[in-house]
ChimeraX commands (.cxc) that place a marker at each C-alpha (Angstrom):
marker #1 position 106.79,127.10,95.74 radius 0.5
marker #1 position 107.74,125.66,99.13 radius 0.5
marker #1 position 104.84,123.20,98.96 radius 0.5
marker #1 position 105.96,122.12,95.48 radius 0.5
marker #1 position 109.52,121.49,96.66 radius 0.5
marker #1 position 108.23,119.59,99.69 radius 0.5
marker #1 position 106.07,117.45,97.40 radius 0.5
marker #1 position 109.07,116.59,95.22 radius 0.5
marker #1 position 111.10,115.71,98.31 radius 0.5
marker #1 position 108.38,113.35,99.54 radius 0.5
marker #1 position 108.27,111.66,96.11 radius 0.5
marker #1 position 112.06,111.26,96.07 radius 0.5
marker #1 position 112.10,109.72,99.54 radius 0.5
marker #1 position 109.17,107.45,98.64 radius 0.5
marker #1 position 111.01,106.22,95.54 radius 0.5
marker #1 position 114.09,105.39,97.61 radius 0.5
marker #1 position 112.07,103.59,100.32 radius 0.5
marker #1 position 110.06,101.57,97.79 radius 0.5
marker #1 position 113.22,100.52,95.96 radius 0.5
marker #1 position 114.85,99.21,99.13 radius 0.5
marker #1 position 111.62,97.57,100.25 radius 0.5
marker #1 position 111.33,95.84,96.89 radius 0.5
marker #1 position 114.82,94.31,97.13 radius 0.5
marker #1 position 114.23,93.29,100.76 radius 0.5
marker #1 position 111.03,91.43,99.79 radius 0.5
marker #1 position 112.83,89.78,96.89 radius 0.5
marker #1 position 115.71,88.59,99.08 radius 0.5
marker #1 position 113.39,87.38,101.85 radius 0.5
marker #1 position 112.05,84.71,99.50 radius 0.5
marker #1 position 115.46,83.13,98.89 radius 0.5
marker #1 position 116.71,79.85,100.40 radius 0.5
marker #1 position 120.03,80.99,101.86 radius 0.5
marker #1 position 121.16,77.45,102.70 radius 0.5
marker #1 position 121.17,76.58,98.98 radius 0.5
marker #1 position 122.88,79.87,98.18 radius 0.5
marker #1 position 125.66,79.12,100.69 radius 0.5
marker #1 position 126.11,75.61,99.33 radius 0.5
marker #1 position 126.40,76.84,95.73 radius 0.5
marker #1 position 128.95,79.53,96.59 radius 0.5
marker #1 position 131.05,77.04,98.55 radius 0.5
marker #1 position 131.52,75.01,95.37 radius 0.5
marker #1 position 133.24,77.90,93.55 radius 0.5
marker #1 position 136.95,77.17,93.10 radius 0.5
marker #1 position 139.68,79.81,93.58 radius 0.5
marker #1 position 140.67,79.31,89.92 radius 0.5
marker #1 position 137.31,80.84,88.93 radius 0.5
marker #1 position 138.17,84.30,90.25 radius 0.5
marker #1 position 138.71,85.54,86.68 radius 0.5
marker #1 position 135.09,84.66,85.90 radius 0.5
marker #1 position 133.88,86.68,88.90 radius 0.5
marker #1 position 136.04,89.62,87.83 radius 0.5
marker #1 position 134.67,89.49,84.28 radius 0.5
marker #1 position 131.05,89.28,85.45 radius 0.5
marker #1 position 131.53,92.33,87.69 radius 0.5
marker #1 position 133.37,94.23,84.93 radius 0.5
marker #1 position 130.50,93.67,82.51 radius 0.5
marker #1 position 128.06,95.46,84.85 radius 0.5
marker #1 position 129.41,99.00,84.22 radius 0.5
marker #1 position 129.91,98.12,80.54 radius 0.5
marker #1 position 126.24,97.13,80.39 radius 0.5
marker #1 position 125.13,100.52,81.73 radius 0.5
marker #1 position 127.69,102.42,79.67 radius 0.5
marker #1 position 126.24,100.96,76.47 radius 0.5
marker #1 position 122.73,101.88,77.64 radius 0.5
marker #1 position 123.88,105.42,78.45 radius 0.5
marker #1 position 125.49,105.82,75.02 radius 0.5
marker #1 position 122.25,104.63,73.41 radius 0.5
marker #1 position 120.18,107.07,75.49 radius 0.5
marker #1 position 122.55,109.96,74.77 radius 0.5
marker #1 position 122.42,109.21,71.04 radius 0.5
marker #1 position 118.62,108.92,71.01 radius 0.5
marker #1 position 118.30,112.33,72.69 radius 0.5
marker #1 position 120.72,114.21,70.46 radius 0.5
marker #1 position 117.97,115.78,68.30 radius 0.5
marker #1 position 116.28,117.26,71.38 radius 0.5
marker #1 position 119.02,117.88,73.89 radius 0.5
marker #1 position 122.76,117.33,73.98 radius 0.5
marker #1 position 123.82,115.70,77.24 radius 0.5
marker #1 position 127.11,114.42,78.60 radius 0.5
marker #1 position 127.75,110.72,79.07 radius 0.5
marker #1 position 127.69,111.36,82.84 radius 0.5
marker #1 position 124.17,112.81,82.67 radius 0.5
marker #1 position 123.12,109.94,80.39 radius 0.5
marker #1 position 124.34,107.39,82.94 radius 0.5
marker #1 position 122.70,109.27,85.82 radius 0.5
marker #1 position 119.29,109.55,84.16 radius 0.5
marker #1 position 119.35,105.99,82.80 radius 0.5
marker #1 position 120.14,104.61,86.24 radius 0.5
marker #1 position 117.43,106.68,87.90 radius 0.5
marker #1 position 115.02,105.36,85.28 radius 0.5
marker #1 position 116.02,101.85,86.34 radius 0.5
marker #1 position 115.37,102.82,89.96 radius 0.5
marker #1 position 111.85,104.04,89.19 radius 0.5
marker #1 position 111.20,101.06,86.93 radius 0.5
marker #1 position 112.25,98.67,89.69 radius 0.5
marker #1 position 108.85,98.68,91.41 radius 0.5
marker #1 position 106.53,99.34,88.46 radius 0.5
marker #1 position 104.87,96.71,86.20 radius 0.5
marker #1 position 107.24,95.64,83.42 radius 0.5
marker #1 position 109.45,98.65,84.30 radius 0.5
marker #1 position 107.00,101.12,82.76 radius 0.5
marker #1 position 108.29,103.72,85.20 radius 0.5
marker #1 position 111.72,103.77,83.53 radius 0.5
marker #1 position 110.94,106.57,81.01 radius 0.5
marker #1 position 109.42,108.74,83.76 radius 0.5
marker #1 position 112.55,108.31,85.87 radius 0.5
marker #1 position 114.85,109.23,83.01 radius 0.5
marker #1 position 112.91,112.36,82.17 radius 0.5
marker #1 position 112.53,113.40,85.82 radius 0.5
marker #1 position 116.24,114.20,86.16 radius 0.5
marker #1 position 116.63,115.56,82.64 radius 0.5
marker #1 position 116.85,119.34,82.48 radius 0.5
marker #1 position 114.91,120.14,79.32 radius 0.5
marker #1 position 111.65,121.81,78.30 radius 0.5
marker #1 position 111.06,118.92,75.90 radius 0.5
marker #1 position 109.97,116.39,78.53 radius 0.5
marker #1 position 107.29,114.82,76.32 radius 0.5
marker #1 position 109.69,114.26,73.43 radius 0.5
marker #1 position 112.37,112.90,75.78 radius 0.5
marker #1 position 109.84,110.52,77.31 radius 0.5
marker #1 position 108.90,109.14,73.89 radius 0.5
marker #1 position 112.59,108.60,73.07 radius 0.5
marker #1 position 113.00,106.81,76.40 radius 0.5
marker #1 position 110.15,104.50,75.39 radius 0.5
marker #1 position 111.89,103.95,72.06 radius 0.5
marker #1 position 115.08,102.91,73.87 radius 0.5
marker #1 position 113.09,100.45,75.99 radius 0.5
marker #1 position 111.28,98.96,73.01 radius 0.5
marker #1 position 114.55,98.72,71.07 radius 0.5
marker #1 position 115.85,96.60,73.95 radius 0.5
marker #1 position 112.73,94.44,73.73 radius 0.5
marker #1 position 113.33,94.11,69.99 radius 0.5
marker #1 position 116.86,92.89,70.73 radius 0.5
marker #1 position 115.38,90.36,73.16 radius 0.5
marker #1 position 113.07,89.09,70.41 radius 0.5
marker #1 position 115.84,88.91,67.78 radius 0.5
marker #1 position 118.14,86.84,69.99 radius 0.5
marker #1 position 115.18,84.90,71.38 radius 0.5
marker #1 position 114.24,83.81,67.86 radius 0.5
marker #1 position 117.85,82.75,67.26 radius 0.5
marker #1 position 117.69,80.71,70.45 radius 0.5
marker #1 position 114.38,79.15,69.39 radius 0.5
marker #1 position 115.94,78.20,66.05 radius 0.5
marker #1 position 118.89,76.53,67.76 radius 0.5
marker #1 position 116.64,74.64,70.18 radius 0.5
marker #1 position 113.91,73.76,67.68 radius 0.5
marker #1 position 115.05,70.13,67.34 radius 0.5
marker #1 position 115.07,69.54,71.10 radius 0.5
marker #1 position 111.91,67.59,71.98 radius 0.5
marker #1 position 111.91,68.91,75.54 radius 0.5
marker #1 position 111.21,72.42,74.21 radius 0.5
marker #1 position 108.50,71.51,71.68 radius 0.5
marker #1 position 105.66,72.40,74.08 radius 0.5
marker #1 position 107.03,75.91,74.60 radius 0.5
marker #1 position 108.42,76.73,71.17 radius 0.5
marker #1 position 105.34,75.56,69.25 radius 0.5
marker #1 position 102.73,76.88,71.68 radius 0.5
marker #1 position 100.26,79.09,69.71 radius 0.5
marker #1 position 100.03,81.63,72.57 radius 0.5
marker #1 position 103.81,81.88,72.72 radius 0.5
marker #1 position 104.04,82.39,68.96 radius 0.5
marker #1 position 101.28,85.01,69.08 radius 0.5
marker #1 position 102.98,86.80,71.97 radius 0.5
marker #1 position 106.31,86.92,70.14 radius 0.5
marker #1 position 104.65,88.13,66.92 radius 0.5
marker #1 position 102.69,90.92,68.65 radius 0.5
marker #1 position 105.70,92.02,70.65 radius 0.5
marker #1 position 107.83,92.07,67.50 radius 0.5
marker #1 position 105.28,94.18,65.60 radius 0.5
marker #1 position 104.73,96.68,68.44 radius 0.5
marker #1 position 108.43,97.13,69.19 radius 0.5
marker #1 position 109.43,97.24,65.52 radius 0.5
marker #1 position 106.77,99.78,64.56 radius 0.5
marker #1 position 107.60,102.10,67.45 radius 0.5
marker #1 position 111.38,101.90,67.04 radius 0.5
marker #1 position 111.39,102.47,63.28 radius 0.5
marker #1 position 108.08,104.30,62.79 radius 0.5
marker #1 position 107.90,106.55,65.82 radius 0.5
marker #1 position 107.59,109.66,63.64 radius 0.5
marker #1 position 104.17,108.48,62.47 radius 0.5
marker #1 position 103.05,107.49,65.97 radius 0.5
marker #1 position 104.19,110.80,67.42 radius 0.5
marker #1 position 102.29,112.66,64.70 radius 0.5
marker #1 position 99.06,111.08,65.95 radius 0.5
marker #1 position 99.97,111.48,69.63 radius 0.5
marker #1 position 100.54,115.21,69.11 radius 0.5
marker #1 position 96.84,115.57,68.19 radius 0.5
marker #1 position 95.61,114.21,71.52 radius 0.5
marker #1 position 94.62,116.54,74.36 radius 0.5
marker #1 position 97.18,115.15,76.79 radius 0.5
marker #1 position 100.17,115.65,74.50 radius 0.5
marker #1 position 98.84,118.99,73.24 radius 0.5
marker #1 position 98.93,120.27,76.81 radius 0.5
marker #1 position 102.47,118.90,77.14 radius 0.5
marker #1 position 103.48,120.80,74.00 radius 0.5
marker #1 position 104.62,117.74,72.05 radius 0.5
marker #1 position 106.33,118.84,68.84 radius 0.5
marker #1 position 105.97,116.11,66.21 radius 0.5
marker #1 position 108.23,117.96,63.76 radius 0.5
marker #1 position 111.26,117.08,65.90 radius 0.5
marker #1 position 110.75,113.43,64.96 radius 0.5
marker #1 position 110.05,114.03,61.27 radius 0.5
marker #1 position 113.72,114.26,60.29 radius 0.5
marker #1 position 115.00,111.31,62.30 radius 0.5
marker #1 position 116.67,109.06,59.69 radius 0.5
marker #1 position 116.27,105.29,59.56 radius 0.5
marker #1 position 119.99,104.95,60.31 radius 0.5
marker #1 position 119.50,106.60,63.72 radius 0.5
marker #1 position 116.81,104.12,64.75 radius 0.5
marker #1 position 119.00,101.32,63.43 radius 0.5
marker #1 position 121.93,102.48,65.58 radius 0.5
marker #1 position 119.69,102.53,68.66 radius 0.5
marker #1 position 118.75,98.93,67.86 radius 0.5
marker #1 position 122.38,97.91,67.28 radius 0.5
marker #1 position 123.38,99.34,70.66 radius 0.5
marker #1 position 120.47,97.42,72.21 radius 0.5
marker #1 position 121.75,94.23,70.58 radius 0.5
marker #1 position 125.24,94.92,71.97 radius 0.5
marker #1 position 123.86,95.51,75.45 radius 0.5
marker #1 position 121.84,92.32,75.22 radius 0.5
marker #1 position 125.00,90.35,74.43 radius 0.5
marker #1 position 126.71,91.90,77.45 radius 0.5
marker #1 position 124.13,90.85,80.05 radius 0.5
marker #1 position 123.48,87.49,78.36 radius 0.5
marker #1 position 127.20,86.78,78.56 radius 0.5
marker #1 position 127.05,87.68,82.26 radius 0.5
marker #1 position 124.32,85.09,82.75 radius 0.5
marker #1 position 126.33,82.42,80.93 radius 0.5
marker #1 position 129.49,83.25,82.90 radius 0.5
marker #1 position 127.63,83.01,86.22 radius 0.5
marker #1 position 126.26,79.61,85.16 radius 0.5
marker #1 position 129.83,78.49,84.38 radius 0.5
marker #1 position 130.94,79.88,87.74 radius 0.5
marker #1 position 128.37,77.68,89.47 radius 0.5
marker #1 position 129.48,74.55,87.62 radius 0.5
marker #1 position 127.73,74.55,84.22 radius 0.5
marker #1 position 129.71,72.59,81.60 radius 0.5
marker #1 position 127.25,71.53,78.88 radius 0.5
marker #1 position 128.50,73.73,76.03 radius 0.5
marker #1 position 128.33,77.40,75.13 radius 0.5
marker #1 position 125.82,77.01,72.29 radius 0.5
marker #1 position 123.32,75.34,74.60 radius 0.5
marker #1 position 123.99,77.91,77.32 radius 0.5
marker #1 position 123.51,80.96,75.10 radius 0.5
marker #1 position 120.50,79.58,73.23 radius 0.5
marker #1 position 118.70,78.60,76.44 radius 0.5
marker #1 position 119.49,82.01,78.01 radius 0.5
marker #1 position 118.20,83.76,74.87 radius 0.5
marker #1 position 114.91,81.85,75.02 radius 0.5
marker #1 position 114.67,82.41,78.79 radius 0.5
marker #1 position 114.86,86.19,78.34 radius 0.5
marker #1 position 112.38,86.06,75.46 radius 0.5
marker #1 position 109.67,84.14,77.28 radius 0.5
marker #1 position 110.17,86.10,80.52 radius 0.5
marker #1 position 109.74,89.38,78.61 radius 0.5
marker #1 position 106.32,88.27,77.35 radius 0.5
marker #1 position 104.85,87.74,80.83 radius 0.5
marker #1 position 103.05,90.90,82.09 radius 0.5
marker #1 position 104.02,90.85,85.76 radius 0.5
marker #1 position 104.93,93.35,88.44 radius 0.5
marker #1 position 108.67,93.87,88.56 radius 0.5
marker #1 position 108.72,92.31,92.02 radius 0.5
marker #1 position 108.00,88.96,90.30 radius 0.5
marker #1 position 110.25,89.54,87.28 radius 0.5
marker #1 position 113.34,87.80,88.66 radius 0.5
marker #1 position 111.21,84.88,89.81 radius 0.5
marker #1 position 109.56,84.48,86.39 radius 0.5
marker #1 position 112.94,84.60,84.66 radius 0.5
marker #1 position 114.30,82.01,87.08 radius 0.5
marker #1 position 111.37,79.73,86.32 radius 0.5
marker #1 position 112.01,79.82,82.58 radius 0.5
marker #1 position 115.75,79.40,83.16 radius 0.5
marker #1 position 115.10,76.22,85.14 radius 0.5
marker #1 position 113.10,74.89,82.18 radius 0.5
marker #1 position 115.45,75.86,79.34 radius 0.5
marker #1 position 118.90,75.81,80.96 radius 0.5
marker #1 position 117.79,72.88,83.12 radius 0.5
marker #1 position 117.27,70.76,80.02 radius 0.5
marker #1 position 121.07,70.67,79.64 radius 0.5
marker #1 position 122.13,71.01,83.27 radius 0.5
marker #1 position 119.98,69.53,86.03 radius 0.5
marker #1 position 120.90,71.88,88.88 radius 0.5
marker #1 position 117.80,74.02,89.48 radius 0.5
marker #1 position 119.08,75.69,92.66 radius 0.5
marker #1 position 122.25,76.87,90.93 radius 0.5
marker #1 position 120.26,78.06,87.89 radius 0.5
marker #1 position 117.87,80.08,90.05 radius 0.5
marker #1 position 120.82,81.55,91.96 radius 0.5
marker #1 position 122.54,82.48,88.68 radius 0.5
marker #1 position 119.43,84.30,87.44 radius 0.5
marker #1 position 119.11,86.22,90.70 radius 0.5
marker #1 position 122.83,87.02,90.81 radius 0.5
marker #1 position 122.61,88.71,87.40 radius 0.5
marker #1 position 119.45,90.54,88.50 radius 0.5
marker #1 position 121.07,91.77,91.72 radius 0.5
marker #1 position 124.21,92.91,89.91 radius 0.5
marker #1 position 122.58,94.57,86.89 radius 0.5
marker #1 position 119.27,95.82,88.27 radius 0.5
marker #1 position 118.99,95.85,92.06 radius 0.5
marker #1 position 122.41,97.24,93.00 radius 0.5
marker #1 position 122.49,100.06,90.40 radius 0.5
marker #1 position 118.87,100.94,91.19 radius 0.5
marker #1 position 119.46,101.14,94.94 radius 0.5
marker #1 position 122.35,103.52,94.33 radius 0.5
marker #1 position 120.46,105.50,91.68 radius 0.5
marker #1 position 117.43,106.33,93.83 radius 0.5
marker #1 position 119.63,108.71,95.84 radius 0.5
marker #1 position 120.76,110.68,92.79 radius 0.5
marker #1 position 118.06,113.40,93.16 radius 0.5
marker #1 position 119.45,114.23,96.59 radius 0.5
marker #1 position 122.95,114.94,95.32 radius 0.5
marker #1 position 123.71,118.61,94.98 radius 0.5
marker #1 position 125.69,119.97,92.08 radius 0.5
marker #1 position 129.01,121.47,93.02 radius 0.5
marker link #1:1,2 radius 0.2
marker link #1:2,3 radius 0.2
marker link #1:3,4 radius 0.2
marker link #1:4,5 radius 0.2
marker link #1:5,6 radius 0.2
marker link #1:6,7 radius 0.2
marker link #1:7,8 radius 0.2
marker link #1:8,9 radius 0.2
marker link #1:9,10 radius 0.2
marker link #1:10,11 radius 0.2
marker link #1:11,12 radius 0.2
marker link #1:12,13 radius 0.2
marker link #1:13,14 radius 0.2
marker link #1:14,15 radius 0.2
marker link #1:15,16 radius 0.2
marker link #1:16,17 radius 0.2
marker link #1:17,18 radius 0.2
marker link #1:18,19 radius 0.2
marker link #1:19,20 radius 0.2
marker link #1:20,21 radius 0.2
marker link #1:21,22 radius 0.2
marker link #1:22,23 radius 0.2
marker link #1:23,24 radius 0.2
marker link #1:24,25 radius 0.2
marker link #1:25,26 radius 0.2
marker link #1:26,27 radius 0.2
marker link #1:27,28 radius 0.2
marker link #1:28,29 radius 0.2
marker link #1:29,30 radius 0.2
marker link #1:30,31 radius 0.2
marker link #1:31,32 radius 0.2
marker link #1:32,33 radius 0.2
marker link #1:33,34 radius 0.2
marker link #1:34,35 radius 0.2
marker link #1:35,36 radius 0.2
marker link #1:36,37 radius 0.2
marker link #1:37,38 radius 0.2
marker link #1:38,39 radius 0.2
marker link #1:39,40 radius 0.2
marker link #1:40,41 radius 0.2
marker link #1:41,42 radius 0.2
marker link #1:42,43 radius 0.2
marker link #1:43,44 radius 0.2
marker link #1:44,45 radius 0.2
marker link #1:45,46 radius 0.2
marker link #1:46,47 radius 0.2
marker link #1:47,48 radius 0.2
marker link #1:48,49 radius 0.2
marker link #1:49,50 radius 0.2
marker link #1:50,51 radius 0.2
marker link #1:51,52 radius 0.2
marker link #1:52,53 radius 0.2
marker link #1:53,54 radius 0.2
marker link #1:54,55 radius 0.2
marker link #1:55,56 radius 0.2
marker link #1:56,57 radius 0.2
marker link #1:57,58 radius 0.2
marker link #1:58,59 radius 0.2
marker link #1:59,60 radius 0.2
marker link #1:60,61 radius 0.2
marker link #1:61,62 radius 0.2
marker link #1:62,63 radius 0.2
marker link #1:63,64 radius 0.2
marker link #1:64,65 radius 0.2
marker link #1:65,66 radius 0.2
marker link #1:66,67 radius 0.2
marker link #1:67,68 radius 0.2
marker link #1:68,69 radius 0.2
marker link #1:69,70 radius 0.2
marker link #1:70,71 radius 0.2
marker link #1:71,72 radius 0.2
marker link #1:72,73 radius 0.2
marker link #1:73,74 radius 0.2
marker link #1:74,75 radius 0.2
marker link #1:75,76 radius 0.2
marker link #1:76,77 radius 0.2
marker link #1:77,78 radius 0.2
marker link #1:78,79 radius 0.2
marker link #1:79,80 radius 0.2
marker link #1:80,81 radius 0.2
marker link #1:81,82 radius 0.2
marker link #1:82,83 radius 0.2
marker link #1:83,84 radius 0.2
marker link #1:84,85 radius 0.2
marker link #1:85,86 radius 0.2
marker link #1:86,87 radius 0.2
marker link #1:87,88 radius 0.2
marker link #1:88,89 radius 0.2
marker link #1:89,90 radius 0.2
marker link #1:90,91 radius 0.2
marker link #1:91,92 radius 0.2
marker link #1:92,93 radius 0.2
marker link #1:93,94 radius 0.2
marker link #1:94,95 radius 0.2
marker link #1:95,96 radius 0.2
marker link #1:96,97 radius 0.2
marker link #1:97,98 radius 0.2
marker link #1:98,99 radius 0.2
marker link #1:99,100 radius 0.2
marker link #1:100,101 radius 0.2
marker link #1:101,102 radius 0.2
marker link #1:102,103 radius 0.2
marker link #1:103,104 radius 0.2
marker link #1:104,105 radius 0.2
marker link #1:105,106 radius 0.2
marker link #1:106,107 radius 0.2
marker link #1:107,108 radius 0.2
marker link #1:108,109 radius 0.2
marker link #1:109,110 radius 0.2
marker link #1:110,111 radius 0.2
marker link #1:111,112 radius 0.2
marker link #1:112,113 radius 0.2
marker link #1:113,114 radius 0.2
marker link #1:114,115 radius 0.2
marker link #1:115,116 radius 0.2
marker link #1:116,117 radius 0.2
marker link #1:117,118 radius 0.2
marker link #1:118,119 radius 0.2
marker link #1:119,120 radius 0.2
marker link #1:120,121 radius 0.2
marker link #1:121,122 radius 0.2
marker link #1:122,123 radius 0.2
marker link #1:123,124 radius 0.2
marker link #1:124,125 radius 0.2
marker link #1:125,126 radius 0.2
marker link #1:126,127 radius 0.2
marker link #1:127,128 radius 0.2
marker link #1:128,129 radius 0.2
marker link #1:129,130 radius 0.2
marker link #1:130,131 radius 0.2
marker link #1:131,132 radius 0.2
marker link #1:132,133 radius 0.2
marker link #1:133,134 radius 0.2
marker link #1:134,135 radius 0.2
marker link #1:135,136 radius 0.2
marker link #1:136,137 radius 0.2
marker link #1:137,138 radius 0.2
marker link #1:138,139 radius 0.2
marker link #1:139,140 radius 0.2
marker link #1:140,141 radius 0.2
marker link #1:141,142 radius 0.2
marker link #1:142,143 radius 0.2
marker link #1:143,144 radius 0.2
marker link #1:144,145 radius 0.2
marker link #1:145,146 radius 0.2
marker link #1:146,147 radius 0.2
marker link #1:147,148 radius 0.2
marker link #1:148,149 radius 0.2
marker link #1:149,150 radius 0.2
marker link #1:150,151 radius 0.2
marker link #1:151,152 radius 0.2
marker link #1:152,153 radius 0.2
marker link #1:153,154 radius 0.2
marker link #1:154,155 radius 0.2
marker link #1:155,156 radius 0.2
marker link #1:156,157 radius 0.2
marker link #1:157,158 radius 0.2
marker link #1:158,159 radius 0.2
marker link #1:159,160 radius 0.2
marker link #1:160,161 radius 0.2
marker link #1:161,162 radius 0.2
marker link #1:162,163 radius 0.2
marker link #1:163,164 radius 0.2
marker link #1:164,165 radius 0.2
marker link #1:165,166 radius 0.2
marker link #1:166,167 radius 0.2
marker link #1:167,168 radius 0.2
marker link #1:168,169 radius 0.2
marker link #1:169,170 radius 0.2
marker link #1:170,171 radius 0.2
marker link #1:171,172 radius 0.2
marker link #1:172,173 radius 0.2
marker link #1:173,174 radius 0.2
marker link #1:174,175 radius 0.2
marker link #1:175,176 radius 0.2
marker link #1:176,177 radius 0.2
marker link #1:177,178 radius 0.2
marker link #1:178,179 radius 0.2
marker link #1:179,180 radius 0.2
marker link #1:180,181 radius 0.2
marker link #1:181,182 radius 0.2
marker link #1:182,183 radius 0.2
marker link #1:183,184 radius 0.2
marker link #1:184,185 radius 0.2
marker link #1:185,186 radius 0.2
marker link #1:186,187 radius 0.2
marker link #1:187,188 radius 0.2
marker link #1:188,189 radius 0.2
marker link #1:189,190 radius 0.2
marker link #1:190,191 radius 0.2
marker link #1:191,192 radius 0.2
marker link #1:192,193 radius 0.2
marker link #1:193,194 radius 0.2
marker link #1:194,195 radius 0.2
marker link #1:195,196 radius 0.2
marker link #1:196,197 radius 0.2
marker link #1:197,198 radius 0.2
marker link #1:198,199 radius 0.2
marker link #1:199,200 radius 0.2
marker link #1:200,201 radius 0.2
marker link #1:201,202 radius 0.2
marker link #1:202,203 radius 0.2
marker link #1:203,204 radius 0.2
marker link #1:204,205 radius 0.2
marker link #1:205,206 radius 0.2
marker link #1:206,207 radius 0.2
marker link #1:207,208 radius 0.2
marker link #1:208,209 radius 0.2
marker link #1:209,210 radius 0.2
marker link #1:210,211 radius 0.2
marker link #1:211,212 radius 0.2
marker link #1:212,213 radius 0.2
marker link #1:213,214 radius 0.2
marker link #1:214,215 radius 0.2
marker link #1:215,216 radius 0.2
marker link #1:216,217 radius 0.2
marker link #1:217,218 radius 0.2
marker link #1:218,219 radius 0.2
marker link #1:219,220 radius 0.2
marker link #1:220,221 radius 0.2
marker link #1:221,222 radius 0.2
marker link #1:222,223 radius 0.2
marker link #1:223,224 radius 0.2
marker link #1:224,225 radius 0.2
marker link #1:225,226 radius 0.2
marker link #1:226,227 radius 0.2
marker link #1:227,228 radius 0.2
marker link #1:228,229 radius 0.2
marker link #1:229,230 radius 0.2
marker link #1:230,231 radius 0.2
marker link #1:231,232 radius 0.2
marker link #1:232,233 radius 0.2
marker link #1:233,234 radius 0.2
marker link #1:234,235 radius 0.2
marker link #1:235,236 radius 0.2
marker link #1:236,237 radius 0.2
marker link #1:237,238 radius 0.2
marker link #1:238,239 radius 0.2
marker link #1:239,240 radius 0.2
marker link #1:240,241 radius 0.2
marker link #1:241,242 radius 0.2
marker link #1:242,243 radius 0.2
marker link #1:243,244 radius 0.2
marker link #1:244,245 radius 0.2
marker link #1:245,246 radius 0.2
marker link #1:246,247 radius 0.2
marker link #1:247,248 radius 0.2
marker link #1:248,249 radius 0.2
marker link #1:249,250 radius 0.2
marker link #1:250,251 radius 0.2
marker link #1:251,252 radius 0.2
marker link #1:252,253 radius 0.2
marker link #1:253,254 radius 0.2
marker link #1:254,255 radius 0.2
marker link #1:255,256 radius 0.2
marker link #1:256,257 radius 0.2
marker link #1:257,258 radius 0.2
marker link #1:258,259 radius 0.2
marker link #1:259,260 radius 0.2
marker link #1:260,261 radius 0.2
marker link #1:261,262 radius 0.2
marker link #1:262,263 radius 0.2
marker link #1:263,264 radius 0.2
marker link #1:264,265 radius 0.2
marker link #1:265,266 radius 0.2
marker link #1:266,267 radius 0.2
marker link #1:267,268 radius 0.2
marker link #1:268,269 radius 0.2
marker link #1:269,270 radius 0.2
marker link #1:270,271 radius 0.2
marker link #1:271,272 radius 0.2
marker link #1:272,273 radius 0.2
marker link #1:273,274 radius 0.2
marker link #1:274,275 radius 0.2
marker link #1:275,276 radius 0.2
marker link #1:276,277 radius 0.2
marker link #1:277,278 radius 0.2
marker link #1:278,279 radius 0.2
marker link #1:279,280 radius 0.2
marker link #1:280,281 radius 0.2
marker link #1:281,282 radius 0.2
marker link #1:282,283 radius 0.2
marker link #1:283,284 radius 0.2
marker link #1:284,285 radius 0.2
marker link #1:285,286 radius 0.2
marker link #1:286,287 radius 0.2
marker link #1:287,288 radius 0.2
marker link #1:288,289 radius 0.2
marker link #1:289,290 radius 0.2
marker link #1:290,291 radius 0.2
marker link #1:291,292 radius 0.2
marker link #1:292,293 radius 0.2
marker link #1:293,294 radius 0.2
marker link #1:294,295 radius 0.2
marker link #1:295,296 radius 0.2
marker link #1:296,297 radius 0.2
marker link #1:297,298 radius 0.2
marker link #1:298,299 radius 0.2
marker link #1:299,300 radius 0.2
marker link #1:300,301 radius 0.2
marker link #1:301,302 radius 0.2
marker link #1:302,303 radius 0.2
marker link #1:303,304 radius 0.2
marker link #1:304,305 radius 0.2
marker link #1:305,306 radius 0.2
marker link #1:306,307 radius 0.2
marker link #1:307,308 radius 0.2
marker link #1:308,309 radius 0.2
marker link #1:309,310 radius 0.2
marker link #1:310,311 radius 0.2
marker link #1:311,312 radius 0.2
marker link #1:312,313 radius 0.2
marker link #1:313,314 radius 0.2
view
């Protein structure tokens, strides 16, 4: 028993160290002279924009927590506080795993339930619902930018179209057809040993999956608006339609690239320079905006969340 507890402690400490190491590596690659120059251009009259961007960060995670709490309701009833805690810890674990695949494991790790397998599948559903939201808005952005010649190479690329189509099918099938997938998973040796109960998913109505998707769409609008507001803060003035559509397509294309999370912010910045840069030729400010949103929404909450397992209940 002592060895088991010691093992868990080592894992918890390792998670915390890796999370901080990850952010340190990410920040070490930044050009701080350009960052200083961009921040110096912010006028005092823009303080309301800063306040709104910061305010949207807890709203972003509150929406995710509500979605997670709702998704779990058929297995375990949890408070909104527990939902926030487990969702944030999932983000902390996902921070240094490829395409954040560690997120479901992190969420389940702090969840006190005997239905870990079922909770893990629902965590995957929440993640894929968010990807589905990225595709929905990404397609809207592609439609709005379709007539722009500068985007023709990207928007009509066969590999890009195939990637979007496959991602749409996989996410859509899992979000709305997870009962059928779980039925097959329950027959495998791994999930049999975990005691996966497929009957718990049999009665999940379509409306429940739809609500999970709607909450994902709402959350997407929150962090996309943050991105647009940070661009405005740094001097963007080319129109909201162009800003939102280019941000939508940026998130879509970045989500299709299978990279380690340590490169995620960099990949997103690269696409942002291409799509946002078509309307506003300030690459340094665009890259800084992408990293600012990442630091605020992902890095900061994750660095705080990795210490959650060490907090004792009073």
